[in-house]
Structure formats: C-alpha cells, structure tokens
N, C-alpha and C positions, 0 to 999 in steps of 0.2 A: 446546472445536471439535474439531470434524470437517474430517479432510480430504476431497474426491474420490476427489483420487489424490494418493499418497503417493509420495515421493523420497525415500529416507533418506538424500543428503547433503546433498540441499538445506533448510537452516539457516529457508525460508520455511514448508515440507511437518514441520520438528521442531522447534519452539519451542521455547525452551530457557525451565524453571518461569522466572524473573524477570523473563519478557518477559509483558509486561503486555497482555492486548487491550483497544485503549478503545473498538474498537464492532466492530459486524457483523449482518455480511446472512443469508443462507443460502446464499451462495456467495463472499461476501469477510467482510475482517476490516482491521480497520487497527491498527498499532502504531504509537507512534513512532520512529523513526530512532535508530539507535545511533550515527551519525559527521551527529551535526545540522547543516545550513547556520546555523542558527536556532530558536529556541527555538520548540516547537510544531511542528517538522519532520517531518511522518505520511507514513505508508506505506501505501496501498491497495493491497494482498494478496487476490487471488483465491483459492481455497481448490483450486483444481484449477492440479496441478501442468503450469505450461507455460511457453514462454522468450518465446513470441512473440507481445505482444498481438493482435496480426491471426490471433491463433490463435484466441484465444475465441472462444466462440459470441458473438451479440447480446443476448443474456439478460445473460450474465456479463461485457460490455463493459456494458452499462447498470445492473450491479448496483454496479456498480466504481464507474461514474458517477454514485449515488445517494447512494454512500457517500458519497462525498466532499464534497458538499455538506451530509450530516450533519455528517463531523467538520469541515470548513469550521464550522460553527455553535460545535462545541464550542472550537477552541480561537479563535476567536473572545470567547467567552466570558471563555477562563484565561489569556488571553497580549493581546488587546488590537491584533493587528497593525497596520497601516496597509493593505496592499492584502499580494496573496498572488501565488506559481508554480505552477503545477502542469508536472509533464512525467512524460516516462516514454519508456526506454530503451530500445532496440530492437536489441539485438545489438550484440556488443563493440566496435564503428568509433561508437556509440552511447555509449556509454561507459558498458551495462549491463553492472554489474562481481556479481547476484546472478542466475545463468539460471533467474528465475523471476518473470512479469509481474509488478511492480508500480509502481504511480503516484504519484508526489512532490507531495503536497501544502505548499507550505513557504513559509510567513511572512516578510514583510517586513517589518523599520519605519524 
C-alpha cells in the first residue's frame, strides 16, 4: 500500500505488518477492525491522511463508498450477516478515536 500523505504517528498511515488489507482501490483500503463490534466489522480508510471526512475530495469520498460496496460483498460471502450498520464518526465528540477518516462497515446478526 502506498500512502498519499503519511503521518508518522497515525496507525492507519503506518499499518503494522500483521494488519492484512482485505481490499484496496487507488485511494482507499479496507482492514478488519482490531476491536470488532461483531464478526466481520471492517474499516474503510482513505490513504490520504485527513482527520475530517468533509475534508476529503469528492473523488476520495466516492472511492471510499465504492470500496464499502465491494467489501460488503466480501463480508456477505464470508460471514453471512443479516444486515449492516455503516458509520463515520467526525471529531472527538462524535466518538472518533483515531484521527484519520475511516468508515465502519458493521455486519449485524
């Protein structure tokens, strides 16, 4: 994976070797959440280090949502959930704990 803008302190810009990328596009990648709410809980993450979803370009936003759809298919095949939650936390008060944009795709059973 090639990061567009690298923040040395960011865990999403500097993935540990054991973190497996499960899907990737030009400007976005997906990994399983380290603290999953349910089996298959996945994060869709832009490669560009930006804290606020609204600071992403329209192209980056579109790429994120394209990968959400792709990953949904992978999760459906592997985990067979009943439904999904999709969420983006923007800022501390909204519950954002890693200050790099990421979309939660959470399968529900």
